[in-house]
Steps between C-alpha positions, in 0.01 A plus 500: 500500500860457616575858608330832553647845431344791690650852511859378476455207740517141372320224689526124453423184697788303655335169584349369819163600637560873504842576352539829314790705365483879474766667283565873520809715457707202389433308824271198547322459832341157551231403748448132589723398209582134455699572181786723616724538195388853414432651845715779646290552817307216668196542725297214646156527657522181711686171522259252337681297230278624214629854581854446633740253335742473793877518469485868405733771632461876509123534522239696697215322679313468830673168578869522405764684303452868576186474717227755425179589684180684403553875514862489381602689187800387296690694235633237259663664201228656283228343720337622819334206677251525786439180695133426572300251704387170344313236701193281516187570699260242356733238348568257785664163539456323833340817638809710420546743211694343212693825467509644855545870558870585528630207293439649156506839332399681184693769316407838348766580241548847357691481170525849359144618441353148533362363827468122527350298786577130552259398776679180598294202617219667687131543552327828429628685808428843643860619447446493123287813526807704602716395202378795293483532122645206308581476130562123492364246746632144537230307686448132590163366384506122549324466836605231744782686676456835322215721380224344294423657161215691667718630784775599257241691296406687820867595540492634144186702577671641811831590331383577142832416330542579132625142437458183703709186455342198670732254675483179702228308316498158339175486306384710208152526652651697793656746256177529299290563812745764625521665157124514460447665840803733504515611135275805532741640761842420348674355196584134559828366358584130523878458488659161438835409647778577254801357689 
């Protein structure tokens, strides 16, 4: 599927490991977008090259542009965006988290009556329990530096979103494993990049 329509909100992938575009009220908000030609508002979760293309101006992120931190709330046109924590606890490289606390974020986006949560590159962390009800969840499932399919399914069980869009995976078996565990708790939608 190339795009999803849900209660007046259109969602599509924008390339990269976790790029998504959310269109509402005539404005397109993009998170981790590598394809920028149809983005009015740009948010980035962290600076890894599969999330941030570099050479971009006028963006929000924890590392540059308009710097944001967990706990901040932004009013961006028809969107209200709450910045959340995103970090690794169990995914280490050289004894250090691959995504250390404070270097990455997630975003909860309210678009009219639709609440969307892009977790960013993260493990299943305690802060997720305070996000509240979610209509659409964007969650990484590929393991390695992000949640495994099993951990991502636990996030689904915790949040109980109506729809979940898995991100950040390279192999179909990861998607299938996640789908098979999480499906009783949410509707799984696999979006392909359209730009």
